[in-house]
DRENNUMAR-315658 format. One line per 5 residues: for each residue x, y, z of C-alpha. Coordinates in nm, 2 decimals, always signed. Layout:
BEGIN
X Y Z | ...
% end
This chain:
BEGIN
-2.25 -0.03 +2.21 | -2.44 -0.11 +1.89 | -2.29 -0.02 +1.55 | -2.52 +0.29 +1.53 | -2.34 +0.42 +1.83
-2.03 +0.48 +1.61 | -2.22 +0.72 +1.38 | -2.15 +1.09 +1.40 | -1.81 +1.04 +1.57 | -1.45 +0.93 +1.50
-1.36 +0.57 +1.61 | -1.08 +0.34 +1.50 | -0.90 +0.02 +1.55 | -0.58 -0.14 +1.41 | -0.60 -0.50 +1.29
-0.27 -0.68 +1.36 | -0.13 -1.02 +1.39 | +0.17 -1.22 +1.51 | +0.29 -1.30 +1.16 | +0.22 -1.26 +0.79
-0.04 -1.50 +0.64 | -0.28 -1.47 +0.94 | -0.57 -1.35 +0.75 | -0.54 -0.97 +0.82 | -0.66 -0.86 +0.48
-0.96 -1.09 +0.46 | -1.08 -1.01 +0.80 | -1.02 -0.64 +0.77 | -1.21 -0.64 +0.44 | -1.50 -0.83 +0.60
-1.51 -0.59 +0.90 | -1.51 -0.29 +0.66 | -1.78 -0.41 +0.44 | -2.00 -0.52 +0.75 | -1.96 -0.16 +0.88
-2.04 +0.00 +0.55 | -2.35 -0.22 +0.51 | -2.46 -0.09 +0.85 | -2.46 +0.27 +0.72 | -2.12 +0.39 +0.86
-1.86 +0.58 +0.66 | -1.54 +0.37 +0.69 | -1.19 +0.50 +0.61 | -0.96 +0.21 +0.53 | -0.59 +0.22 +0.59
-0.28 -0.02 +0.53 | +0.04 +0.00 +0.75 | +0.36 -0.01 +0.55 | +0.46 +0.04 +0.18 | +0.23 -0.23 +0.02
+0.04 -0.14 -0.30 | -0.18 -0.45 -0.34 | -0.37 -0.49 -0.01 | -0.50 -0.13 -0.03 | -0.69 -0.22 -0.35
-0.89 -0.48 -0.15 | -0.95 -0.25 +0.14 | -1.06 +0.03 -0.09 | -1.30 -0.19 -0.27 | -1.45 -0.31 +0.06
-1.49 +0.06 +0.19 | -1.59 +0.23 -0.14 | -1.34 +0.50 -0.08 | -0.97 +0.55 -0.11 | -0.72 +0.36 +0.11
-0.42 +0.54 +0.25 | -0.09 +0.39 +0.34 | +0.05 +0.46 +0.70 | +0.41 +0.43 +0.70 | +0.64 +0.58 +0.97
+0.96 +0.54 +0.75 | +0.81 +0.75 +0.48 | +0.62 +0.98 +0.72 | +0.77 +0.99 +1.07 | +0.59 +1.16 +1.36
+0.36 +1.45 +1.27 | +0.37 +1.35 +0.90 | +0.21 +1.03 +0.98 | -0.08 +1.21 +1.17 | -0.13 +1.42 +0.85
-0.15 +1.10 +0.64 | -0.41 +0.96 +0.88 | -0.61 +1.29 +0.87 | -0.62 +1.29 +0.49 | -0.76 +0.94 +0.49
-1.02 +1.02 +0.76 | -1.19 +1.31 +0.58 | -1.56 +1.26 +0.60 | -1.53 +0.93 +0.77 | -1.67 +0.80 +1.11
-1.47 +0.48 +1.16 | -1.11 +0.40 +1.07 | -1.01 +0.03 +1.01 | -0.63 +0.00 +0.98 | -0.47 -0.32 +0.85
-0.12 -0.39 +0.99 | +0.17 -0.51 +0.80 | +0.36 -0.85 +0.87 | +0.39 -0.94 +1.24 | +0.29 -0.68 +1.50
+0.65 -0.58 +1.59 | +0.83 -0.66 +1.27 | +1.02 -0.35 +1.17 | +1.34 -0.23 +1.01 | +1.66 -0.42 +1.09
+1.52 -0.63 +1.36 | +1.37 -0.33 +1.55 | +1.02 -0.20 +1.59 | +1.09 +0.10 +1.36 | +0.83 +0.14 +1.10
+0.64 -0.15 +1.24 | +0.27 -0.19 +1.30 | +0.33 -0.13 +1.66 | +0.51 +0.19 +1.61 | +0.22 +0.32 +1.38
-0.03 +0.22 +1.65 | +0.16 +0.41 +1.92 | +0.20 +0.72 +1.71 | -0.17 +0.73 +1.62 | -0.29 +0.61 +1.96
-0.50 +0.33 +1.80 | -0.61 +0.02 +1.99 | -0.49 -0.30 +1.86 | -0.72 -0.59 +1.77 | -0.49 -0.90 +1.74
-0.56 -1.18 +1.50 | -0.42 -1.52 +1.61 | -0.41 -1.80 +1.36 | -0.55 -2.09 +1.56 | -0.47 -2.38 +1.34
-0.27 -2.64 +1.55 | -0.28 -2.43 +1.86 | -0.42 -2.48 +2.20 | -0.23 -2.38 +2.53 | +0.06 -2.23 +2.34
-0.18 -1.97 +2.22 | -0.17 -1.81 +2.57 | +0.21 -1.80 +2.57 | +0.21 -1.63 +2.22 | -0.06 -1.37 +2.31
+0.11 -1.29 +2.65 | +0.44 -1.24 +2.48 | +0.28 -1.00 +2.22 | +0.10 -0.80 +2.48 | +0.39 -0.75 +2.72
+0.66 -0.71 +2.46 | +0.63 -0.33 +2.41 | +0.49 -0.10 +2.68 | +0.24 +0.16 +2.57 | +0.04 -0.04 +2.33
-0.34 -0.08 +2.41 | -0.49 -0.42 +2.31 | -0.86 -0.40 +2.25 | -0.94 -0.76 +2.18 | -0.84 -1.10 +2.03
-0.98 -1.27 +1.71 | -0.92 -1.65 +1.69 | -0.89 -1.72 +1.31 | -0.92 -2.07 +1.16 | -1.07 -2.24 +1.47
-1.13 -2.61 +1.37 | -1.43 -2.71 +1.60 | -1.63 -2.62 +1.91 | -1.40 -2.83 +2.11 | -1.09 -2.65 +1.97
-1.26 -2.32 +2.07 | -1.32 -2.44 +2.42 | -0.94 -2.54 +2.46 | -0.83 -2.20 +2.33 | -1.07 -2.00 +2.55
-0.95 -2.20 +2.85 | -0.59 -2.14 +2.78 | -0.64 -1.77 +2.71 | -0.85 -1.71 +3.03 | -0.53 -1.60 +3.20
-0.45 -1.34 +2.94 | -0.58 -0.99 +3.00 | -0.71 -0.94 +2.65 | -1.07 -1.04 +2.58 | -1.17 -1.27 +2.29
-1.39 -1.06 +2.07 | -1.42 -1.30 +1.77 | -1.39 -1.67 +1.68 | -1.37 -1.73 +1.30 | -1.41 -2.10 +1.19
-1.17 -2.27 +0.95 | -1.34 -2.25 +0.61 | -1.25 -2.19 +0.25 | -1.48 -1.89 +0.24 | -1.21 -1.66 +0.40
-0.94 -1.70 +0.14 | -0.79 -1.50 -0.15 | -0.57 -1.61 -0.45 | -0.21 -1.49 -0.46 | +0.09 -1.45 -0.69
+0.46 -1.35 -0.65 | +0.39 -0.99 -0.52 | +0.14 -1.13 -0.27 | -0.23 -1.12 -0.33 | -0.36 -1.08 -0.69
-0.50 -0.73 -0.75 | -0.85 -0.66 -0.63 | -0.98 -0.59 -0.99 | -0.87 -0.93 -1.11 | -1.12 -1.13 -0.92
-1.50 -1.12 -0.85 | -1.45 -0.94 -0.52 | -1.80 -0.80 -0.47 | -1.96 -1.13 -0.41 | -1.68 -1.24 -0.17
-1.71 -0.91 +0.03 | -2.09 -0.95 +0.07 | -2.04 -1.30 +0.18 | -1.77 -1.21 +0.43 | -1.97 -0.92 +0.57
-2.26 -1.14 +0.63 | -2.05 -1.42 +0.79 | -1.83 -1.18 +1.01 | -2.13 -1.05 +1.21 | -2.19 -1.40 +1.34
-1.82 -1.45 +1.44 | -1.70 -1.11 +1.57 | -1.84 -0.87 +1.82 | -1.79 -0.56 +1.59 | -1.88 -0.27 +1.83
-1.62 -0.42 +2.08 | -1.34 -0.35 +1.84 | -1.33 +0.03 +1.84 | -1.24 +0.31 +2.06 | -1.29 +0.69 +2.01
-1.01 +0.87 +1.83 | -0.83 +1.15 +2.01 | -0.73 +1.33 +1.70 | -0.82 +1.66 +1.54 | -0.94 +1.58 +1.19
-1.04 +1.80 +0.90 | -1.41 +1.76 +0.80 | -1.39 +1.82 +0.42 | -1.17 +1.87 +0.13 | -1.09 +2.23 +0.02
-1.07 +2.34 -0.34 | -0.73 +2.36 -0.51 | -0.63 +2.57 -0.80 | -0.54 +2.38 -1.13 | -0.21 +2.49 -1.29
-0.09 +2.18 -1.48 | -0.22 +1.87 -1.66 | -0.05 +1.56 -1.52 | -0.13 +1.24 -1.72 | -0.14 +0.94 -1.48
-0.12 +0.58 -1.63 | -0.38 +0.37 -1.46 | -0.52 +0.02 -1.58 | -0.46 -0.35 -1.52 | -0.10 -0.30 -1.61
-0.02 +0.02 -1.41 | -0.20 +0.05 -1.07 | +0.04 +0.09 -0.79 | +0.01 +0.44 -0.66 | +0.02 +0.57 -0.31
-0.30 +0.76 -0.27 | -0.14 +1.04 -0.08 | +0.10 +1.11 -0.37 | -0.21 +1.19 -0.59 | -0.35 +1.41 -0.32
-0.03 +1.60 -0.29 | -0.01 +1.66 -0.66 | -0.37 +1.78 -0.66 | -0.31 +2.01 -0.36 | -0.01 +2.16 -0.56
-0.24 +2.25 -0.85 | -0.22 +1.92 -1.07 | -0.52 +1.84 -1.29 | -0.48 +1.46 -1.28 | -0.60 +1.29 -1.60
-0.60 +0.91 -1.59 | -0.54 +0.70 -1.91 | -0.47 +0.34 -2.00 | -0.14 +0.26 -2.17 | -0.31 -0.06 -2.28
-0.59 +0.12 -2.47 | -0.57 +0.50 -2.47 | -0.39 +0.77 -2.65 | -0.19 +1.01 -2.43 | -0.42 +1.27 -2.29
-0.44 +1.60 -2.49 | -0.26 +1.90 -2.33 | -0.03 +1.66 -2.11 | +0.22 +1.87 -1.93 | +0.37 +1.60 -1.71
+0.36 +1.23 -1.70 | +0.33 +0.98 -1.41 | +0.38 +0.62 -1.48 | +0.32 +0.41 -1.17 | +0.41 +0.05 -1.10
+0.22 -0.27 -1.17 | +0.25 -0.57 -1.38 | +0.35 -0.46 -1.74 | +0.52 -0.80 -1.79 | +0.17 -0.96 -1.79
+0.06 -0.73 -2.08 | +0.40 -0.69 -2.25 | +0.26 -0.81 -2.59 | -0.02 -0.56 -2.59 | +0.20 -0.28 -2.48
+0.46 -0.37 -2.74 | +0.21 -0.29 -3.01 | +0.13 +0.06 -2.89 | +0.34 +0.24 -3.15 | +0.13 +0.56 -3.13
+0.18 +0.59 -2.76 | +0.55 +0.51 -2.79 | +0.59 +0.80 -3.04 | +0.39 +1.04 -2.82 | +0.59 +0.96 -2.50
+0.92 +0.99 -2.67 | +0.82 +1.33 -2.82 | +0.72 +1.45 -2.47 | +1.06 +1.35 -2.33 | +1.24 +1.52 -2.61
+1.04 +1.84 -2.55 | +1.14 +1.84 -2.19 | +0.82 +1.73 -2.02 | +0.86 +1.62 -1.67 | +0.83 +1.25 -1.63
+0.82 +1.02 -1.32 | +0.82 +0.64 -1.38 | +0.82 +0.39 -1.10 | +0.91 +0.02 -1.12 | +0.67 -0.10 -1.38
+0.65 +0.24 -1.53 | +1.04 +0.25 -1.55 | +1.03 -0.09 -1.73 | +0.78 +0.05 -1.98 | +1.03 +0.33 -2.07
+1.30 +0.07 -2.13 | +1.40 -0.08 -2.47 | +1.22 -0.42 -2.39 | +1.08 -0.65 -2.13 | +1.18 -1.02 -2.17
+0.91 -1.26 -2.05 | +0.96 -1.64 -2.08 | +1.25 -1.60 -2.31 | +1.08 -1.36 -2.55 | +1.16 -0.99 -2.56
+0.88 -0.75 -2.62 | +0.97 -0.39 -2.74 | +0.87 -0.10 -2.51 | +0.91 +0.27 -2.53 | +1.29 +0.27 -2.60
+1.31 +0.61 -2.42 | +1.58 +0.47 -2.18 | +1.86 +0.21 -2.23 | +1.81 -0.14 -2.08 | +1.63 -0.47 -2.11
+1.41 -0.59 -1.81 | +1.43 -0.96 -1.77 | +1.16 -1.13 -1.56 | +1.30 -1.38 -1.31 | +1.14 -1.65 -1.09
+1.31 -1.53 -0.77 | +1.28 -1.20 -0.59 | +1.56 -0.96 -0.70 | +1.52 -0.68 -0.45 | +1.30 -0.59 -0.16
+1.31 -0.31 +0.10 | +1.29 +0.05 +0.19 | +1.50 +0.30 +0.00 | +1.66 +0.64 +0.07 | +1.76 +0.83 -0.24
+2.00 +1.13 -0.27 | +1.98 +1.30 -0.62 | +2.30 +1.40 -0.78 | +2.37 +1.72 -0.97 | +2.28 +1.56 -1.31
+1.92 +1.49 -1.18 | +1.63 +1.71 -1.29 | +1.68 +2.07 -1.15 | +1.41 +2.05 -0.89 | +1.55 +1.73 -0.74
+1.92 +1.81 -0.72 | +2.06 +1.75 -0.37 | +1.72 +1.63 -0.24 | +1.67 +1.33 -0.02 | +1.36 +1.11 -0.08
+1.22 +0.78 +0.06 | +1.06 +0.50 -0.11 | +1.03 +0.12 -0.15 | +1.16 -0.14 -0.40 | +1.00 -0.47 -0.47
+1.09 -0.65 -0.80 | +1.12 -0.97 -0.98 | +1.31 -0.84 -1.27 | +1.68 -0.78 -1.34 | +1.82 -0.52 -1.59
+2.06 -0.59 -1.88 | +2.26 -0.30 -2.03 | +2.10 -0.07 -1.76 | +2.24 +0.20 -1.54 | +2.21 +0.38 -1.21
+2.25 +0.74 -1.32 | +2.18 +1.05 -1.11 | +2.07 +0.88 -0.80 | +2.26 +0.74 -0.49 | +2.05 +0.46 -0.33
+2.07 +0.33 +0.03 | +1.85 +0.10 +0.23 | +1.68 +0.21 +0.56 | +1.99 +0.12 +0.76 | +2.21 +0.34 +0.54
+2.38 +0.06 +0.34 | +2.43 +0.11 -0.04 | +2.19 -0.08 -0.26 | +2.24 -0.22 -0.61 | +1.96 -0.11 -0.82
+1.88 +0.08 -1.14 | +1.74 +0.42 -1.23 | +1.77 +0.73 -1.44 | +1.75 +1.08 -1.32 | +1.86 +1.33 -1.60
+1.70 +1.61 -1.79 | +1.34 +1.61 -1.69 | +1.31 +1.23 -1.64 | +1.32 +1.04 -1.31 | +1.27 +0.67 -1.37
+1.37 +0.38 -1.14 | +1.27 +0.07 -0.97 | +1.18 +0.27 -0.66 | +0.82 +0.37 -0.56 | +0.85 +0.72 -0.40
+0.63 +0.86 -0.13 | +0.59 +1.23 -0.21 | +0.54 +1.32 +0.15 | +0.90 +1.22 +0.22 | +1.02 +1.50 -0.02
+0.82 +1.78 -0.16 | +1.07 +1.81 -0.44 | +0.91 +1.51 -0.61 | +0.59 +1.71 -0.64 | +0.79 +2.00 -0.76
+0.95 +1.79 -1.03 | +0.61 +1.71 -1.19 | +0.48 +2.06 -1.14 | +0.79 +2.24 -1.27
% end
């Protein structure tokens, strides 16, 4: 089937690997851009709670990337997430997370495999080929047979060293019932820079030039039409209009960019008029009735943010007046007294007590389940919500107030946050589909 055979339908594939660092993001971006260049409307998706990879996939596709997470959105809710992301698209390219079967607590719960099974997507397996020959067959055989019910569409050998290396791999894999649909050579072209949270953000590098080069090269290495199968899903064809009831100011710039796309959709569907602004440069939008401060890298821009006296005064006034506020991770740090970076403290909003100190080592990572206590904002009291925490900072003079936090296995977690009055601020990135009360909080 030629690529034009995908037009006018709904097709999809899930790009997975045996382990992290296998090249999923780069190859998924290359595939997406190649499909877009052929005239197809491509919907990008990322399995799991990651906030950075979606930026690359979104840039490659030229349309929003949606997270698919079966911890946040189990069962039918995951199908709804997928349907939102597929609006108006012909082809879905889904990038997996970590290794194919890596889930919560040593199980396949919330893994790439679980998402593939719920959505009925075929798996295209990337195998990092460096230093492998015959063992490749054992690895692939184990992956294919580990979990019944998964459909494997094909295998992409990534980082093949030479034509001889390719011959050895193909010979070894001849006994495996998954066809080799791509062989990508070992070259520096297919690489991206990284930092402590994973890859750098898409907007920090000259990505367009890389995407065009990857798209051109990938056509020579991978049989693109062989990757996709028709989707057996009922999908909406277009967005419907929603009434506008409340102006919600959303921080979005180089310092604040971590948002689950579906959160913004759910707010809009509830009647929010989303007005984006830059805390680095802009004033608070006029007529702001609620404030959403997402995560990101405020520590990298702490000096600039510390000079925003006008914004500090405006946000503190909003909080005094009872304006609903939701601040997540970086946004939470922005509301604190200061951020300490390399031994120097930079004043922040001072709306909440505490000093965030950046550290070299990872301080917290994992899924979170949050129960809101009676002192939380009225629309949140007693509610249960799910989210994710990933931080390299620790808090001095900070509190956990108004929230009870556990991990995905039900164990208490030591973290920090504030839920009182009309302010919900913590290190946790919430997924609004897990609790409609989070939308109600900003819309109350």
